[in-house]
N, C-alpha and C positions, 0 to 999 in steps of 0.2 A: 613273601608278604604273609603276614599273619591275619587270619580272618576269624570273626565271631559268627558261628553259624549253627544250624540245627543238625542234630544227629538222631536218626529215627530209631526208636525202640518200640517194643510192644508186639502184639500179635497181628495177624492179618486183619485188615480193616479196623484195627483198634490202635491207632498210632498214639504214641507218647514220645515227645522229643526232649533230648537233652541239649542245653545250650553249651557249646564247647568252643574252646580256643584251639585253632588248628592251623596248619600250613595250608595255603591256598591250593597247593598241588595234591593234597591228600584226598582220597576218595571220601564220599559222604559218610560212610560208616567205618572209615579207616582210623588210623592213629590220630591222637589228639594230644595237645599239650596240657589242657586243664578243663575240667567240667566246672562251669560257673552257674548252672541253673537247670531248670526243668520247665517245660511248656506242655500243657495238656489241653488241646482244643476241644476235647470231648465232654468236658464238664460245662455246666451252665451256672454262673459265668465261667469263662475259660480260666484256667489256672496258669499263672506265669510267675514262678519263683526264681529269683536270681540273687546272687551275691553281688549286691550293688558296688561294694568296695572293690572287688576284683574286676568287674566290668569297667568301672571308671578308670582303674589303673591301666587295663589293657588298651582302652581307647586313648588314654593319655600318652602311651608309648607307641601309638601308630597302628593298632589293629583296626581293621575295617569290618564293619558288620555287613552280613549278607542283606539282600533286599528284605527278606521276611523278618530277620532279626531287627533290622532298622525300623520296620513298621511297628514291631512290638515295643521296642525301646521308646519310640515316639508316643505310643499309646499310653504307656505306663510312666512317662515322665523322666526316664533316665537320660534321654537325649537332651532335654532342657537342662537337667542338672549338669551334664557334661559341658554344655555351652557356658554355663555359669562358672564351671571350673576353668575353662579356657580363658575367660575374662579375668580370672583371679579373684572372684568374689568370695570363694570359700575353699577349704581344703577337701580332699577326698573323704577323710574321716567324717567331717561335718556333713557333707552331702549324703554319705551312706547312712548316717544317723537320722537325717531328715527323711530319707526313704523308709527306714525302719519305723519311724513314728507315723508316717502316712499309712504304712501297711497295718500297723496296730490300730489306727483309727478306723480303718475300713472294716474291722471286725473279723471274726473267724470265717474261714471258707471251708465248705465241705469238699472233701477229696473224692467223694463218690461220683461215679460217672452217671450223669442223668440222661445222656443220649443213648438210645439203644444201639447195640452193634447190629449190623445187618446179619440176618440169619443165613447161615450157609445153605446153599441148595435152593434158595428162593430167588426168583427173578421173573423176567417176562418171557422166558423161553417156553414155547409151546410146541410139543412134537407134532409132526405132520400126521394128519389122519389118513388112513388107507381106505 
């Protein structure tokens, strides 16, 4: 079975995820079939860029999204567009163009991370006093 899921990238405590098409049996950061997008939860608002055309194609041929990807697809409207595709209202190309227009209407998004990364070596650890 083919899955649409997240593949972790980035440094320690600074995750950035790629949205990939992969076999269900493959490890999280193992082999994949295709990269279809990127998700950065550390920006405010979070960045979620996908190739809508490819995601709709893979969903139409039976790929199943993971739970986290399904939530993201619902939040950004891709799941609703896929439901319209299943009903036969529009083609994949028309729905992908609609998604591009919505993205352009939203305006530019800063790719800078606005949330601070946790400083290494800091925490609540206190050494015992002698």
